[in-house]
C-alpha positions in Angstrom: 26.2 9.4 -9.0 24.7 12.2 -11.1 20.9 11.8 -11.4 18.3 13.9 -13.2 14.7 13.7 -12.2 12.1 14.6 -14.8 9.4 15.4 -12.4 7.1 17.9 -10.7 9.8 19.5 -8.5 7.4 20.7 -5.7 5.9 17.2 -5.2 6.5 16.1 -1.6 7.6 12.8 -3.0 10.3 14.4 -5.1 11.4 17.0 -2.6 11.8 14.2 0.0 13.5 11.7 -2.3 15.9 14.3 -3.6 16.9 15.3 -0.1 17.5 11.6 1.0 19.5 10.8 -2.1 21.6 13.9 -1.7 22.3 13.1 1.9 23.4 9.6 0.7 26.1 11.3 -1.4 24.4 11.5 -4.9 24.0 14.6 -7.0 20.3 15.0 -7.9 18.9 17.7 -10.2 15.3 18.1 -11.2 13.8 19.3 -14.5 10.2 20.3 -14.2 9.0 20.5 -17.8 5.6 21.9 -16.9 7.0 24.8 -14.9 10.1 25.1 -17.1 12.4 25.1 -14.1 15.7 23.4 -14.0 16.7 22.8 -10.3 20.3 22.1 -9.4 22.5 22.4 -6.3 23.1 26.1 -7.4 19.4 26.9 -7.5 16.3 27.0 -9.6 16.6 28.5 -13.1 13.9 29.2 -15.6 15.2 27.5 -18.7 12.8 28.1 -21.5 9.7 30.1 -22.3 6.9 28.5 -20.3 3.9 30.8 -20.1 1.8 28.5 -22.4 2.9 25.0 -21.2 0.1 24.6 -18.8 -2.4 25.7 -21.5 -1.4 22.9 -23.7 -4.1 20.2 -23.5 -3.7 16.7 -24.7 -4.0 16.7 -28.5 -2.4 20.2 -28.6 -5.6 22.0 -29.1 -3.8 25.3 -28.4 -1.1 25.5 -31.0 0.4 28.5 -29.3 2.0 26.1 -26.9 4.0 24.5 -29.6 6.8 27.1 -29.3 7.3 26.2 -25.7 7.4 22.5 -26.5 10.1 23.1 -29.1 12.1 25.1 -26.6 11.8 22.3 -24.1 13.0 19.8 -26.7 16.0 22.0 -27.5 16.9 22.3 -23.8 16.7 18.5 -23.3 19.1 18.0 -26.2 21.7 20.2 -24.4 21.6 17.8 -21.5 22.7 14.8 -23.6 25.3 12.7 -21.8 25.5 14.9 -18.7 24.0 12.4 -16.2 24.5 8.8 -15.1 20.7 8.3 -14.6 17.7 10.0 -16.1 14.7 9.1 -13.9 11.3 10.0 -15.3 8.7 10.2 -12.5 5.0 10.0 -13.6 4.9 9.2 -17.4 3.1 12.1 -18.8 1.9 11.4 -22.4 3.6 14.7 -23.3 7.0 13.1 -22.7 6.3 10.2 -25.1 4.7 12.4 -27.7 7.6 15.0 -27.9 10.7 14.0 -26.0 11.3 10.2 -26.1 14.6 10.4 -28.0 15.9 13.3 -26.0 15.1 11.7 -22.7 16.9 8.5 -23.7 20.1 10.4 -24.5 20.4 12.4 -21.3 22.1 9.5 -19.5 23.3 6.0 -20.1 20.4 4.7 -18.1 16.7 5.7 -18.4 14.3 4.8 -15.6 10.6 5.4 -15.8 8.6 5.3 -12.6 4.8 4.7 -12.9 3.0 6.5 -10.1 -0.4 4.9 -10.7 -2.7 7.4 -12.2 -0.4 7.9 -15.2 -1.2 4.3 -16.1 -4.7 3.6 -14.6 -6.3 6.8 -15.9 -4.7 6.6 -19.4 -7.0 5.3 -22.2 -5.6 2.8 -24.7 -4.5 5.5 -27.1 -2.4 7.2 -24.4 -1.0 3.8 -23.2 0.1 3.1 -26.8 1.8 6.4 -27.0 3.4 6.0 -23.6 5.1 2.9 -25.0 7.5 5.1 -26.9 9.2 5.8 -23.5 8.9 2.2 -22.2 10.7 0.8 -25.2 13.7 3.1 -24.5 13.7 2.6 -20.8 16.2 0.3 -19.1 14.0 -0.1 -16.0 10.3 0.6 -15.3 9.4 0.8 -11.7 6.2 0.6 -9.6 5.5 1.2 -5.9 2.7 -1.5 -5.9 2.7 -5.1 -7.0 -0.9 -4.8 -8.2 -0.2 -1.9 -10.5 2.9 -3.7 -11.8 0.9 -6.8 -12.6 -1.9 -4.8 -14.4 0.8 -3.0 -16.4 2.5 -6.3 -17.4 -0.8 -7.9 -18.4 -1.8 -4.9 -20.5 1.4 -4.9 -22.5 1.3 -8.7 -22.9 4.5 -9.2 -20.8 6.7 -7.2 -23.2 8.2 -5.2 -20.3 8.3 -8.0 -17.7 12.1 -8.2 -17.6 12.3 -4.4 -17.1 9.7 -4.2 -14.3 10.9 -3.6 -10.7 9.2 -2.6 -7.4 10.6 0.7 -6.1 8.8 2.4 -3.3 9.2 5.9 -2.0 10.3 6.1 1.6 8.3 8.4 3.8 10.1 10.8 6.2 6.8 11.4 8.0 7.0 7.8 9.3 10.2 8.6 11.0 8.6 11.8 12.4 5.7 9.7 13.8 8.1 7.3 15.4 9.8 10.1 17.2 6.5 11.5 18.4 5.2 8.2 19.6 8.4 7.8 21.8 6.9 10.6 24.0 5.1 9.4 27.0 2.3 11.9 26.4 2.2 11.3 22.6 -1.6 11.1 22.3 -2.3 14.3 24.3 0.6 16.1 22.7 -0.4 15.4 19.1 -4.0 16.5 19.7 -2.9 19.6 21.5 -0.4 20.4 18.7 -3.3 20.6 16.3 -5.8 22.1 18.7 -8.0 19.0 18.4 -10.3 17.9 21.3 -8.6 15.5 23.7 -11.7 13.4 24.4 -13.2 13.1 20.9 -13.4 10.3 18.4 -11.4 11.8 15.6 -12.0 10.8 12.0 -9.8 12.2 9.1 -11.3 12.1 5.6 -8.8 11.9 2.8 -5.6 13.9 2.7 -6.0 16.8 0.2 -8.5 18.7 -1.8 -8.3 16.9 -5.1 -11.8 16.0 -6.5 -10.8 12.3 -6.8 -10.6 12.1 -3.0 -14.4 12.2 -3.1 -14.7 14.6 -0.1 -18.0 16.0 -1.2 -19.6 12.5 -1.3 -18.1 11.6 2.0 -19.4 14.8 3.6 -22.9 14.2 2.2 -22.8 10.6 3.5 -21.9 11.9 7.0 -24.5 14.6 6.9 -27.2 12.1 6.0 -26.1 9.8 8.9 -25.3 12.4 11.5 -28.1 11.3 13.8 -26.6 7.8 14.1 -23.0 8.7 14.5 -21.5 8.9 18.0 -22.0 12.3 19.7 -18.3 12.6 20.4 -17.3 12.2 16.7 -15.0 15.0 15.5 -14.4 15.1 11.7 -11.2 16.5 10.0 -11.3 17.3 6.3 -7.9 18.2 4.7 -8.7 20.1 1.5 -5.4 21.8 0.7 -4.0 21.7 -2.9 -7.5 21.6 -4.4 -7.6 23.3 -7.8 -11.4 23.4 -8.1 -12.3 26.3 -5.8 -16.1 25.8 -6.2 -15.7 22.2 -5.3 -13.7 23.0 -2.1 -16.3 25.6 -1.1 -19.2 23.0 -1.5 -17.2 20.6 0.6 -16.7 23.2 3.3 -20.4 24.1 3.3 -21.5 20.5 3.5 -19.0 19.8 6.4 -20.3 22.7 8.3 -23.9 21.5 7.9 -23.1 18.0 9.3 -24.0 19.0 12.8 -20.7 17.5 14.2 -17.6 19.3 15.5 -15.1 19.7 12.7 -11.8 21.0 11.5 -11.1 21.9 7.9 -7.3 22.0 7.0 -7.0 24.1 3.9 -3.2 24.8 4.2 -0.4 22.3 3.7 1.0 21.0 6.9 4.5 19.5 7.2 6.9 17.8 9.6 5.8 17.3 13.1 2.4 18.8 12.5 1.7 16.3 9.8 3.0 13.4 12.0 0.7 14.7 14.8 -2.3 14.4 12.5 -1.4 10.9 11.5 -1.0 10.0 15.2 -4.0 11.9 16.6 -6.7 10.4 14.3 -8.6 7.4 15.5 -9.8 6.7 12.0 -8.7 7.6 8.5 -11.1 7.2 5.6 -9.4 6.7 2.2 -11.9 6.2 -0.6 -10.4 8.1 -3.6 -11.3 7.0 -7.1 -8.0 5.2 -7.8 -4.6 5.0 -6.2 -1.2 3.3 -6.3 0.0 3.5 -2.7 -1.1 6.6 -0.9 1.5 8.1 1.4 -1.1 9.5 3.8 -2.7 6.1 4.1 0.7 4.5 4.8 1.4 7.1 7.5 -2.0 6.5 9.2 -1.3 2.7 9.1 2.0 3.3 10.8 0.5 5.7 13.2 -1.8 3.0 14.6 -5.1 4.4 13.4 -8.0 2.4 12.0 -7.8 2.9 8.2 -11.0 2.5 6.1 -10.0 1.9 2.5 -12.1 1.6 -0.6 -12.3 -2.1 -1.6 -11.6 -1.1 -5.2 -8.1 0.2 -4.3 -5.2 -2.1 -5.2 -4.1 -3.0 -1.7 -4.2 -6.8 -1.9 -0.4 -6.8 -1.5 -0.8 -5.1 1.9 -3.2 -7.8 3.0 -0.8 -10.5 1.8 1.8 -9.0 4.2 -0.6 -9.1 7.1 -1.6 -5.4 7.2 -4.9 -4.8 8.9 -7.5 -2.3 7.6 -11.3 -2.1 7.1 -12.9 -1.7 3.7 -16.1 -0.3 2.2 -17.5 -1.1 -1.3 -18.9 2.4 -1.8 -18.8 5.9 -0.2 -22.4 5.3 1.1 -21.0 2.7 3.5 -18.5 5.1 5.2 -20.8 6.2 8.1 -21.8 2.6 9.0 -18.1 1.5 9.0 -17.2 4.5 11.2 -19.8 3.4 13.7 -18.4 -0.1 13.6 -14.9 1.3 14.3 -16.2 3.3 17.2 -18.0 0.4 18.8 -15.0 -1.9 18.4 -12.3 0.6 18.9 -10.3 -1.2 21.6 -10.0 -4.5 19.7 -9.4 -2.8 16.3 -6.7 -0.6 17.8 -4.8 -3.7 19.1 -4.8 -5.1 15.5 -3.7 -1.8 14.1 -0.7 -1.7 16.3 0.6 -4.8 14.6 0.8 -2.8 11.4 3.7 -0.7 12.6 6.6 -3.0 12.0 5.2 -4.1 8.7 4.7 -0.5 7.5 8.2 0.5 8.7 9.7 -2.3 6.5 7.5 -1.1 3.6 7.6 2.6 3.9 10.6 4.0 5.8 13.6 5.4 4.0 15.8 3.3 6.2 14.4 0.2 4.4 13.8 1.7 0.9 17.0 3.7 0.3 19.2 0.6 -0.3 16.6 -0.5 -2.9 16.9 2.8 -4.8 20.7 2.6 -4.8 20.7 -1.0 -5.9 18.4 -0.2 -9.0 20.6 2.8 -9.9 23.8 0.7 -9.6 22.6 -2.3 -11.5 22.1 -0.2 -14.6 
């Protein structure tokens, strides 16, 4: 089957999914409109002038980007009929504003995958505009039942018949499974990352995006450092942050917390990433909004105690029996960490029950058949 992803080609979700589908015998190309890169089995090709794409803000306040958009539109027309599936990942308003017809003609089937923020952070004007794609789509997918239900309600059920659950599988979960088969898994994972063997390790978020609320978390920890266990060791992943000043403020606050710490400011992959998910006793996940965080899923599978914001759409996890703690605000994080520390043994026993549930939800072994079924039904 020939599949074209309209997607950010360097996204870990996209890289991983493309690899899995390719290994399953499908031909998967990726067109990254914002980087103007067309990625095929032959290699990556710059396909149209792109120096101004990233400068185009919503509303096209910078008209010099218009020539780039026209070039992109022209290139999309050349792809008409060349694929079996055109799969749009993350519905950028730009796609609906400029390319709805072109996208619908690339293949006999158009699939749009809502990632979460593209719906929840869109105002009503953008949502109305995004409908230009939804009307043309054969299938609209979601990785979270709560997001799907919000979407269906917002559009008054117009797209109910098109709506499907389709989750990304996570290769890191398979990596964690391999690591945990080691007799010395706990010691090995901490040594692998140069983390103290005897500490109570708490990981805060999973990248440096402002919406992760790292600064608020660090301030909350700093204010409560006298009440936190002395053997607490805090880990702050801040890679991929685009606001350099924000990242520097986070680093400064973490250093002032008075606790042992590690700041991860470079991307980690493979076994190293799996080791972090396994080594952490606690993972704090309180970002502003979310659909179904991969990092959070991986920590749940790794057996750690996960603290989620109660505002995040994870009721469907509770309905499946997944155990995690919740806070109603970032200010409650320190108190919940203390609770996790004091009840670590009992909580860890409950967390181990998450593993088979998360394997069924999040492994590629369970999710690949669903992807292929949705592709074939169209």
